[in-house]
N, C-alpha and C positions, 0 to 999 in steps of 0.2 A: 919250756913254757909255751914257745911258739907252736910246737906240735899240738899241744893240748888245745890251744886257742883255735888252730886250724880245724881240728876234729870237731870242736864245739860249733864252729861256724857252719861246717858242712852238715852236721846233724840238724842244726836249726833250719837251714835252707831246705833240707829234705823234708822235715816235719811241716814246714809252711807249704811246700809244694803238695804234699800228701793231703793237707787240710783243704787246699784250694781244689784239688781233684775231687775230694769228697763233696765239697759244696757244688762243684760243677755237675756232679752226677745226681744231685738232689739228696734228700734225707730218706734213708730206708729204716724201717722198723727193725728191732732186734729179732733174732730167731728165738722162738720159744720151744722148749723141749719138755715133754712130760711122759711119764710111763703110765699106761692104763692096762687093765686086764685085756688080753687078746681075745678076739672072737675065735672060737675053735669049733669045728664041725665034729660031730660024734664019729663020723666015718673016717676022719683024719685027725686023730687025737694028738699027734706030735707036731702039728703044723698050725700056723696062724691062718685065719681066713681074712683075705683082703676084700672087703665088701665093695670097694670102688672098682675093683678089677674082676670080681666074682671068681677069685682064684685062691688056691691054697699056697702058702709061702713057707719055706723051710726056715728054721731059726738061723739067724745072722744075715738073712737076705732082706733087701729093702724094696719098696715099691712106691711109685708116685701116687698122690691122692687126687689126681685129675678126676673131676673138674674143679677141685679145690686146689689151692696153692699150698702144697706141703708134701712131706715124705714120711713114710713109716718104716720101721725096721722091726722084724720079729726077733725077740730076745727071750732067752730062758733065764728065769730068776735063779740066782745062786742059792738062796736059802731053801726054797721048797720045790725047785725044778718046774714051776708052772710057767706057762707062756705069757709074755707081756708084749705090748706094742709100744715102741718108742716113737712118739709122734713129734714131728718137727714142723712148725708152720710159722707164719708171719706174726702171730699174736694178735692182740686187739688193735683196732684202728685208733689213731691218736684222737685226743679230745678236739672238738671243733675249734678252728682258729681261722678267722676271716683273712689273716695275713699269710695263710698257707693254702695251697691248692694241690690237687692230685696232678702230678706231672704227666705230660704227653709221653715221657720215657717209660711209663708203666707198661709192661707187657704181660698181660694176664695169661697168655698162652705159652710163655716161656717155661722151661723146666725150673723146678725149685732150686735155689731161692731167688732166681732172677725174676720170678713171677710176682714177688712181693711188691706192694705199692711203693711208688717213689713220690715224694712230696717236694714241691718247690715253695720255699718261704721267702718273705722279704728279708733283706739283710738284718742280722742281729736277732731274728725270731727263731725260737726253738720250739719244736713240737712237744706237747705234753701228752703222756700216755696215762690211761687210767691205772690205778693201783690194783694189782691182782693179789688177793690174799693168799698167803702161803698155806699149804695144807698142814693140818696138825702134825706135829712131830711124832714119829713112831718110836723115838728113842726115850720117850717119857717113861718114868718108872711105873710098873704095873701097880694097880691099887692093891693094898694089903687086905686080905680077908679079915672080916670081923671075928673076934674070938668068942 
């Protein structure tokens, strides 16, 4: 029983220290990921076109989205073999809150995800983010043809 209590106390102390470190570092937004159709140049049909770098990228390779804070990866769809771009970024900014401000720790020129904004809020205040509607599910049953 003592061993269990000791492990529980150590776990609690570690989680409190981790929470304190997160608060000390400020609040960061979640990383958002989405798949979009890749830009493809007709002269390079098997490669994604990275407009932020003006370069072609092979499938499975990533590139930063400078001057924006994000990263993209060229991926090939399993179903139909078309090229897609997996975009990762900081997502939408939080709703305005007078008890929170953009932190001086924000480094817009750092590599992703360190370039995401950091917010300092008064104790007990949580940032609220806008709701992002989910795309319609592609698993819905197809409409039945009229007889």
